N, C-alpha and C positions, 0 to 999 in steps of 0.2 A: 331851708338854708338861705341866709342872706347872700345875694349875688351882687354883681357889679353895681346896679342902680341903688340898692339899699346900702351897700358899703360906701359908695360915693356920698350918699345922703348922710350917713353916720359921720363920715369924715368932715363933711361940711358943717354938720351940727356941732361936732367937737371943736372945729376951728373957730366957730363963732362964740361958743360958750367958754372956751379956755383962753381966749385972747387976753394978754396982759396979766395972766395968772401964773402962779408957780405951784409946784407940787409940794405938799407938806407930809404926805404919807402914802406908802404902798403896802397893802396888807394882803397876804395870801390866805385864801380859804381852802385852797387845794394845792398841795405841794407839787403835784404832777403837772399843773398848768404851766409852770415856768420851765421852759426848755433850756435855759442857760443858767450859769452860776456865777459868771464874772462878766460885767460888774454885778454886784448884788443889788437888790431892790432899794436899799438905802442910798445908793448912788444917785437916785432920782430926787431925793428929798432936798428941797431948796432950789431945784432947777426950774427955770422958766419954761413955759410951753412956747417954743418958738414957731411951731408950725405943725400942721397935721396933713398927711398925704395918704394916697391910696396906691397900692401895688396889687393889681388883680383883686383878690378878696382880702388882702391884708391891709390893716390900718397902721400907719406909722406916725407916732407922736415924737417929734424932735424936741427933746427936753434939754436945752443947753448943750447940744452936741452928743448927748446920750439918748438913744432911741428906745422907746417902749413900743414894741410892735406886737400886734395880736391878730389872730385868725379865729373867727367865731365858729368855724366848722359847721356841722349840720344842725346842731341844736343849741348853739350858743347865742347870746344876745347881750346888748349893752343897755343897762338900766341907769338913767341919769337921775340925780337928785339935786335940787337947789340947796338942800340942807341935809347933809349926810348925818346919820345917827353917830353919836359920840362913842358908842360901844365898839370895841375892837373885835373884828371877826377872827375866829380861830379855825385852824385847819380841821376839816372833817366835821365841823359843827354847824355848817351852813350850806345852803345851795349856791352861795356866792363863791366863785373861784378866785376872783381878784378884785380888790377895791383900790381906787385911786382917789386921794383927797387933795383938794385945792385950797389955796390960802384965803378964799372968801367963804369957806364952809361948804361949798358945793363939791361935786365929784361924781364918780360913776362906779358901778359894779359890773363886772363881767360874770354872767350866770350861764349855766348849762343845764338843760333838761335831759332826762333819761339816764340810762346806766352806761352808755358807751361814751366815755369822756374823751373828746377829741379837741376841745378848745385849747388853743396854744398861745402862750405869750413868750416874748423874747426881750431881753434887755441887752442891747448891743451898741457898739460904737458906730455902726453904719448899717443901712438896710442890706447891703450885699453880704453881710455875715449871717443872714437867715437863709438856709438852703432852699426853702420853698420859694423865696423871692428870686433867687439866682436862677432857678429852673423855669420861671414863668415864660410863656410865650408872649407875643406882642399884645398890647391892649387894643381891643377892637374899636374903642372910641378915640384913639389917638389920631391926631391930624395926619400923620404919615402912614396910617393904616389904609391903604388904597385897595381898590378892586383887584389890581394886578398883584398886590401882595397876597390877597386871599387866594387868588388863582394859583400862585406859586406854592402856597401852603397845601392846597388840596391836590395838586397835580401829582399823580403817581401814588397817592396814599390809598391803599386798598383797605379802607376801614369805613364802617357805617358813619354817615354824616352826623348822626346824633352823638356818637361817641367822640368824634373829632371836635365838635363844638364844646363838649364838656371837658375835654382834656386841657388842664391848665398849662401844660407844657407846650401846647400847640397854639391856643388862643386863651388869654387870661381873662377871668372874671365871669364867664358864662357858666351856668350850672344846669341842673335838670329842668328847672321851671322855664327859664328864658330860652333854652334850646328848643323846648316844645313850642313856645310862642313864636320864635323866629321861623321855625320850619313850617308852622301853620300859615304865617304871613307869606312865606316864600312858596307855598303850595307844593311842598316837597316831602316825600316819604322819609321818616326818620331812619329807615333801613337802606336808603340809597347809598351806594358806595361813593366816597368822595372823589375817587379817580374817574368815575363815570359821568361827572357833571360837565356838560358842554359850556361854552362861553355864555350863552343866554341864561343857563341855570346858575352859573357863578354870579352873574350880574344880579339876578333875582335874589339870590341868597345874600349877597353883599348889601343890597338896598334894604332887605328885610332886617338884617342884623343891625345896621346903623339906625334905621328908623325905630325899630322896636326898643332898642336900648336907650336911644335919645329921648323917646317919649316917656319911658319908665323913669329915667333920671329926672326929667322935668317934673313928673308927677310927684316923685319922692322929695325933690328939692324943697327945703324950707320946713319940712315936717319934723316935729320932735320925734325922738327915737321911739317913743311909746306908740306912735301911730303908723310906723313904717310897715309893720307886718300886715296890718289890716289893709293898708293902701296897696300893698303888693297883691294880696289875694283878690281884692276888688278889681284890679286891672287885668287879671288873667283872662285870655280868650278861651283857651282849651285846657291849660294845665290845672289840675285839681278839679276839673269840671266833668268827670266821667258821668255819662248818662244825661247830661244837659244838652240843649240844642246848640249847635255850632252857630256863632254869631254871623258867619259869612253866608252859609247855605241852608241852615236849619236842620241838617242831618244830626244824628246823635253823636256826641263826643265819645270816642272809644278809648280803651286802655290796654296797654301791654304791661304785664307784671313781671318783675324779675325778683331775684332773691331778696334784695334790700332796697328796691326802688321800683318806680313805675313811670311810664310815659303816657301822655294823652295826645290824641290826634283826631282828625276828621277824615274818614275814608273818602268821602266825596271830594273834598278839597285837596287831599294829599296823596291818595293811593289809587286813583281811578275807580273809586267805589268798592275796592276789595279790602275787606278787613284783614289786618295783619295777624299772623299766628302769635299766640301768647307764649311767653316764657322762653327766653334764650334761643330764639330761632329767627332767621331773617327771611323765611319763606312765607309766601301768601298761603292762606287757607285755601284748600281746594274746594 
């Protein structure tokens, strides 16, 4: 799943590629991808691309005051082409969920792998008309997101810190991968309760969050969309590296599996050397 650094890089990429261009067509390959019905897709035709912004994991294209907003979800991606095919995509006949054409012949497709279709697009008058944007928590890379702000968010919250970091309504933009990375850098158990963190632990977590995300954003910046997935994988310390050596201490990277996801961590760095129990439990193995 693309998270804050990759979505920021995609927004930057679109910003540079669509500057001074206008939309000439919007085609739906999947009827279900579009979550709004008014304005219709044709409302974007002829509109200039005035800007591209990011809200959490949402990308917002301001097209003459009408906004095309999309969320790539777990298996979605953006595929750019300097010269799109002239053939028109048809619903149900292509892996492409949505295609946007620009007046220089370029454009992009939104695609989604797998059978669980969660990629979502919205055509609205303003970003605050998208429920998912309205419910977002603060952006952890914002200038006004301070350590005190994080402490206030965590205080009294009796939930595992891994889940808190992933909850878009609490902090926007961090998902499964970067929460693993942040917690590894902070040397913190993913099962630690947010409310149990003292001032030193909050400071460590805040620094790890800002540094990890800033480094990932810098790595992704300037890369074409086609290279972002590989760049993300290559930069991971523990996420997706079960069985490999921890880059910090050399211990093996371990995994906890859940119904539809998993987390990776280092027992030596994060849990005092004790492996975590697998599957839906916060207790250490005896």
